[in-house]
N, C-alpha and C positions, 0 to 999 in steps of 0.2 A: 091254208094249212096251219094247224095248231102247233105251237111250240111245246114240245113235250116237257120241257123244264119249267116254263112259266104258266102253262095252261092257257095262254092267250092266243087269240087269232089276230093276224095283221088287219089293219083297216083297208078294206077293199079298194077304195078310191085312191088311197096313197100308193098301194101296191101296183095298181094299174098305171099310175103316173110314172112310177119307177120303171115298170116294164117298158113303157114307151121310150124313156131315156136310154134304157139298156139295148134297144134295137139298133141304135146308131153305133157304127163301128167302121173299120177301114173299108169294108165292102158296101156299107150303106151310109154314106156321108149325108145324103139327103133323102127324105122320104115324104110322100104325100099322105094326106088324110086316109085315102083309100088303101094305100100301101100298108099303113100302120094297122088299120082295121082288119085287113086280110091276114097279116102276119100274126096278130094277136087273137084273131077270131072274135073280134068285138064289134058291137054295133057302131056304125060310122058316126051317128049322132053323139054317142057317149065319148067316142074318140075326139070329136071336134071340141067338146067341152073341156076335156082334159088338156088338149093341145092349147086351147086359148088360155087356160090358167097358167100353163108352163111358159107360154109366150109372153104374157104381160109381166111375168116375174123374171124374164130374161134367161130362163133355162132352155128355151128354144128360140130360134130366130127363123125368119122366113125369107127365102130367096125371092125377091120381087119379080124376077124374070120367069121362073117356072112355078112359083107359088108353093114350092115344096119347103119342108122344114129341115133345119139342121141344128146341131147343138149350139146353145147360146153362150155368150162370154161369161155369164154368171157362174157357170161351172168351172171355168178357168180361175175365176176369182176365188171361189170356195176352195179349189184344189191348192191354190197358192197359199191360202191361210192355213190349210191343213199341213202342208209340207213345211211351212215356216215354224209350225208348232212342234215338229219332230226334231228334238234336240240332236238326235243321232246324226241327222243329215248335216247340221251345222258343224258339229264336232268332227265329222269325217272329212269335211271339205279339204283341209290342207293335206291330209293323208292321201286322198284320192288324187289331188293335183300333183303330189309327189310321184305317185304311181304312173300317172299320165306322162309326166316329164321323163321318167325313167324308161318306160316301155314304148311310148309313142302310139300306143294302142288304146282302144276304148276301155274305159274303166266304169264299173257299175257297183252300186250299193243297193241291196234288196233286203226286204224283210219278209218274214213268214206271215201269211194270212190264210188260215184254215189249210186248204190243200194246194195252195199256190204260193209262189213268190211274187212280190210286188216291187217293181223298180222304183225307188224313191230318189235316186240320184244317178246321173250318168254323165260322163265326160267323154266327148268324142275324140278319137285319135287324130293324129296329124296327117294320116293318109286319106286320100279322097275316097278310097274303097275300104270299107271295114264292116264289122258286124254291128248292126244297129239295134238298139233296144230303146224303145220310147219310154219317157218318164211316165210313171203311172201304169205302165203295161204289166199285165199279169202273165205268168208262164208256169208250166207244170213243174212240180218238184222233181219228178223222176228223170226228166230229160235235160235238166240244167245243172251246171256245176254249182250254181248258187243254192239250188234246192238240196242237192246231195250234201253239200258242206253243212248246211243247217241241220238236216235230218240225222246225219251221222253223229252229231254231238248232242242230241236230245237224250233225255232219260228214257229208259226202255218203255215205261208206261205211256209217256207222251208220244213216242214213236209208234207204238202199237195202236193208240187211239187214232192218229192221223192216217195210218195205213190200213185201218180196219176195213173200210169199204172203198179204198183207193182204186181207181181204174188206171191201169198202165197202158194208156193209149199210145200207139206209135206215132211220133211226130215226124220222124224220118225213118228210113230203113235201118238205121243204126241205133235207134232208141232201144234201151233195155226194157223189155215188156214182161219178162218172167220175174215173179215176185222173189223167188229164191235167189236168182242171179242178182237182183237189185240189192237184196239184203247183204249178199256177199260183197257187192261193190261198196256198200256203206262201211263194211268192216275195213276195206282197203283205204277208204277215205279217212277213217278214224286213225288208222295206223300211220298214214303218211302226213296227216295234218292239212291236206288240201284235196280238192275234188277236181276231176277233169271231165269235161263234156267233149267227147270225141265225135263231132258232127251229129250228135244225138238230138239237138234242138234246131239246128240249121246246117244243112249240107254245105260243106266247104269251110265251116267255122270250127275253131277250137277255143275252148274257154277253160280257165283255171280259177278256182275260188277257194277261199278259206273262211271259217266261221268267225263271227264276232260274238263274244260272250258278255253278258251283263254282270252286275255285281254279285249275283247268286251263282254264277257259273253256268247259266243256261244260254244256249245258242239262240240268239234272237234275230240275227241278220247274217249277211255274208258280203264279202267284197270279191269282185272278180275282174280279170282282164280277159277281153275277148278279141280275137283276131282271126283273119283268114289263115288257113293252115299253111299257106305258102310263106307267110311271115312268122309263123310260130311252129317250127318243126319240132318233132318229138325230142330232138337233142336238147332243146331249150327248156324242157319241162322241169328238170331239177332246179335250174336257176330261177325260173319263174315261180316255182313252188316255194323256194326259200323267201323270195321277195313278197309274195302274196301272204304268206304266213306272218312275216314280219309286220306288214301293214295291218293285218287283221288283229294281231296281238297288241299293236300300239293303240288301235282304236278301242279295243276291249279294255285296256288299262285306263284309257282316258274317260271311260264311262263307269269306272269303278271296279273292274274285274281285278281280283287278287289271286294269283295262282296258289294252289295248296303248298307248293314248295316254299313260297315266301311266308305264308302263315306259320309254317312249322319250322322255318329256318333251315330247311333242307337244301340239298344241292339244286341248282337251277334246272328247270325242266328243259327238254329238247326244244320246246317252243321258245323259251326265253333265250336259250343259247343261239338259236337262229336269229332272233331279234337283235341281239348284241352283235353278232357277226355281220349281219346285213348293214347295221348302222355304221359299223367301223369301216365299210368299204364304199360309203356313199361319196 
């Protein structure tokens, strides 16, 4: 498929190798040569050559017992390098740890990538049962508090571009799938300063998130706390909302965000007041 902006076509062999790697997921941890050929509708001989190349470069590994292939450790190595290069993750670390200590629940940091959020850091809660999100996992924007928090604070043109051909696929029976209702939800998020996922991405789970702004004032990420609804009743939402906004504001400040009120010497914004109040009761 040609890229409309550059006028270039992807290199077919590279694209096919990437297609092979993308087949492996939670439901397909191991695949044989014939499995891959069938799933991609490719010639088994071509698949064998691509697999061999990926294998000798350690992007695929082979199970000696059943001769099937699985993702190799080279991918973990490359992922580690990438994540270490993301300064946001390092800067956020003490803030996320503070949230974990305060709530005892799982804490997540995610960034926007096209029409999905990508989890770049997660700290697991103190309880044996909790809402799990794997590092590097992708999730829809419309069903997650993280996605809503980021979208609600984008410029109108950026939001319009992302949602132009967005598919509101139901993840659970509670997922918002009507575009008009979702835009209304984003208005609520912008007003409150935090977003709520009410079992929309995982039944039995409630998640609350707030946006992280860069030095230009653009929302580039979000922080969330996720928990089973039994441990996160509706009555706690205002308290958690204050805390998550405080954490997100602190991280935003640490990466260069300066609120308009400070630039103009005006009265502190609601977000800043929340931050000050929250820090005074730690």
